C-alpha positions as CSV (number, residue, x, y, z in Angstrom):
1,M,9.5,11.7,-22.1
2,K,10.2,12.7,-18.5
3,I,13.1,10.5,-17.4
4,K,14.4,12.8,-14.8
5,E,11.3,13.9,-13.3
6,H,9.8,10.5,-13.0
7,F,12.7,9.2,-11.5
8,Q,12.8,11.5,-9.0
9,T,9.3,11.4,-8.2
10,I,9.6,7.5,-7.7
11,T,13.0,8.0,-5.8
12,Y,11.2,10.7,-3.5
13,H,8.1,8.6,-2.9
14,R,10.4,5.6,-1.9
15,K,12.2,7.8,0.4
16,L,9.2,9.2,2.4
17,V,7.8,5.4,2.3
18,R,11.1,4.3,3.9
19,E,11.3,6.8,6.4
20,G,7.6,6.3,7.8
21,C,8.3,2.3,7.7
22,F,11.5,2.9,9.8
23,K,9.6,5.1,12.3
24,V,7.3,2.1,13.0
25,G,10.0,-0.7,12.7
26,L,9.3,-2.1,9.1
27,Y,13.0,-1.7,8.1
28,W,13.0,-4.4,5.1
29,Q,9.7,-3.2,3.9
30,G,11.1,0.4,3.9
31,L,14.2,-0.4,1.9
32,T,12.4,-2.7,-0.6
33,H,9.1,-0.7,-1.0
34,D,7.9,0.0,-4.9
35,L,11.3,-1.6,-6.2
36,S,9.4,-3.0,-9.2
37,K,8.7,0.7,-10.3
38,F,12.3,0.7,-11.7
39,S,11.4,-2.4,-13.9
40,P,11.1,-1.7,-17.4
41,T,7.3,-2.5,-17.5
42,E,6.6,0.0,-15.1
43,F,9.5,2.7,-15.5
44,L,9.0,2.9,-19.3
45,V,5.3,3.7,-18.8
46,G,6.1,6.5,-15.9
47,I,8.2,8.4,-17.9
48,K,5.9,8.1,-21.1
49,Y,2.6,9.3,-19.1
50,F,4.3,11.3,-16.3
51,Q,2.4,14.3,-15.3
52,G,3.7,15.2,-11.9
53,D,0.4,15.5,-10.1
54,R,-1.0,11.9,-10.2
55,S,0.0,8.7,-11.1
56,P,1.1,7.9,-14.6
57,N,-0.9,4.5,-14.6
58,N,-4.2,6.7,-14.5
59,A,-3.2,8.6,-17.8
60,E,-2.1,5.0,-19.2
61,K,-5.4,3.6,-18.4
62,E,-7.1,6.6,-19.9
63,A,-5.3,6.2,-23.1
64,K,-5.3,2.4,-23.6
65,G,-8.1,1.4,-21.3
66,Y,-6.0,-0.4,-19.0
67,S,-2.6,0.0,-17.3
68,S,0.3,-2.7,-17.9
69,S,2.3,-0.8,-15.4
70,W,-0.3,-1.0,-12.7
71,L,-1.2,-4.7,-13.4
72,H,2.5,-5.5,-13.2
73,H,2.7,-3.5,-10.2
74,K,-0.2,-4.7,-8.0
75,G,0.9,-8.5,-8.8
76,R,4.4,-7.9,-7.0
77,N,3.6,-5.5,-4.2
78,K,1.8,-6.9,-1.2
79,H,1.1,-3.6,0.3
80,H,-1.9,-2.9,-2.7
81,F,-5.1,-4.6,-1.4
82,E,-5.5,-5.7,-5.0
83,Y,-2.7,-8.2,-4.5
84,W,-4.8,-9.8,-1.9
85,M,-8.1,-10.2,-4.3
86,D,-9.0,-13.8,-5.0
87,Y,-11.7,-15.5,-6.5
88,T,-14.5,-17.3,-4.6
89,M,-15.4,-20.9,-4.3
90,P,-18.7,-21.7,-6.0
91,G,-21.6,-21.4,-3.5
92,T,-19.4,-19.6,-0.9
93,S,-20.3,-15.9,-2.2
94,D,-22.5,-13.8,-4.8
95,Q,-19.1,-12.1,-5.7
96,L,-16.8,-13.6,-8.0
97,L,-13.6,-11.8,-6.5
98,I,-13.1,-10.8,-2.7
99,G,-10.6,-9.3,-1.0
100,M,-8.4,-11.6,1.5
101,K,-7.4,-10.2,5.0
102,M,-4.0,-8.4,4.8
103,P,-1.3,-9.4,7.3
104,V,-0.9,-6.4,9.7
105,R,2.7,-5.4,8.2
106,Y,1.4,-4.9,4.8
107,V,-1.6,-2.7,5.9
108,V,0.9,-0.5,7.8
109,E,3.4,-0.3,4.6
110,M,0.1,0.6,2.6
111,F,-0.7,3.4,5.2
112,M,2.7,4.8,4.7
113,D,2.3,4.4,0.7
114,R,-0.9,6.6,1.0
115,I,0.8,9.2,3.2
116,A,4.0,9.3,0.8
117,A,1.6,9.5,-2.4
118,C,-0.4,12.4,-1.0
119,K,3.0,14.2,0.1
120,V,4.5,13.9,-3.5
121,Y,1.5,14.8,-5.4
122,Q,-0.2,17.5,-3.2
123,K,3.3,19.1,-2.2
124,D,2.5,22.0,0.1
125,A,-1.2,21.5,0.0
126,Y,-0.7,18.0,2.2
127,T,-2.0,17.9,5.6
128,D,-2.5,15.0,8.0
129,A,-6.0,14.8,6.8
130,S,-5.1,14.3,3.2
131,P,-4.9,10.5,3.2
132,L,-8.0,10.0,4.5
133,E,-9.7,12.5,2.3
134,Y,-8.2,10.8,-0.6
135,H,-9.5,7.3,0.9
136,E,-13.0,8.8,1.3
137,R,-13.1,9.6,-2.5
138,S,-12.5,6.1,-3.2
139,K,-15.6,4.7,-1.7
140,R,-15.5,1.7,-4.2
141,V,-12.7,-0.1,-2.4
142,K,-15.2,-1.0,0.4
143,A,-17.0,-3.2,-1.7
144,V,-14.0,-5.6,-2.3
145,M,-11.4,-4.9,0.6
146,H,-11.7,-7.1,3.4
147,P,-13.6,-5.7,6.4
148,E,-10.7,-6.0,8.9
149,T,-8.1,-4.5,6.3
150,I,-10.4,-1.6,5.9
151,A,-11.2,-1.2,9.7
152,L,-7.5,-1.1,10.5
153,I,-6.5,1.3,7.4
154,E,-9.4,3.6,8.3
155,K,-8.5,3.6,11.8
156,L,-4.8,4.7,11.0
157,M,-5.8,7.3,8.8
158,K,-8.6,9.0,11.0
159,M,-6.1,8.9,13.7
160,L,-3.6,10.6,11.6
161,A,-6.0,13.2,10.5
162,E,-7.4,13.6,14.0
163,E,-4.1,13.4,16.3
164,G,-1.3,13.9,13.9
165,E,1.9,11.6,12.4
166,E,3.9,11.4,15.7
167,K,0.9,10.2,18.0
168,T,-0.2,7.7,14.9
169,F,3.0,6.6,14.3
170,A,3.8,5.8,18.0
171,Y,0.6,3.9,18.1
172,T,1.4,1.9,14.8
173,K,4.8,1.0,16.0
174,K,3.1,-0.8,18.7
175,I,0.8,-2.7,16.7
176,V,3.5,-3.9,14.2
177,K,5.6,-5.0,17.2
178,K,2.6,-6.9,18.6
179,D,2.1,-8.7,15.2
180,R,5.6,-9.6,15.0
181,R,5.6,-11.3,18.4
182,E,2.4,-13.2,17.3
183,R,3.9,-14.4,14.0
184,L,7.2,-15.5,16.0
185,K,5.0,-17.4,18.5
186,A,3.2,-19.3,15.7
187,I,6.4,-20.6,14.1
188,P,6.7,-23.7,16.4
189,G,3.1,-24.5,15.6
190,L,3.7,-24.2,11.6
191,I,6.8,-26.5,11.9
192,R,4.8,-29.2,13.7
193,E,2.0,-28.6,11.1
194,L,4.5,-29.1,8.1
195,F,6.2,-31.9,9.3
196,G,3.5,-33.7,11.1
197,K,5.3,-34.0,14.8
C-alpha cells in the first residue's frame, strides 16, 4: 500500500486546484476542493490502487467492475458533472438519465480540477493543451453532459490551449464575478418566493 505516495498526490492536486480557484475568486471552493478524498471510503481505495500516473479509481474499476471510491466521490463533489445527473420524467426524453445545467462556479472548479489532474499525472509533459486533449478523448461525456455546461468547459479549455493560463484565468475571473453578482441580485426574489411576499 502506498500511503505516503497517495497522500502526497492528492495533497499536491488540492494545492494546484486551490491556487487556480484563488486566482479566479473561488476561495471557498479552493479550500474545500476534494476533501472527501481523505474519507476512509476514498483514501483506502487510493492507497490500495495507487499507480501515480492515473486515478486509482480506474484501477479499482478494472479490478472489481465498479469503483466504490468514485461512487462516493462524485456524489459529494459538485464540480463533477456526474453529480448533476438526474433521471427524466416519463414522456420528456428518450434518455433515462440526463445532465442538469451546472452552476458556473462548479464548471470553473471542474476546469481547475482538469488542469490540476493533468499537471499531476503528466508532470513535465503537461502543456496548456493537455486538459483539452484529455477531454477530446472522453467524447462520451457529450452524450450526457448538459449542452450549456459542455459549451462553457470546452470554451475555457480551448482558450487555455490557444491563449495560455494567464489570459484564460483573467477571463474566467470575470465570468465568476458576473455569476456572483447575478446570484446576489436574485436573493430578494428567492426570499419573496419562499415566504410568499
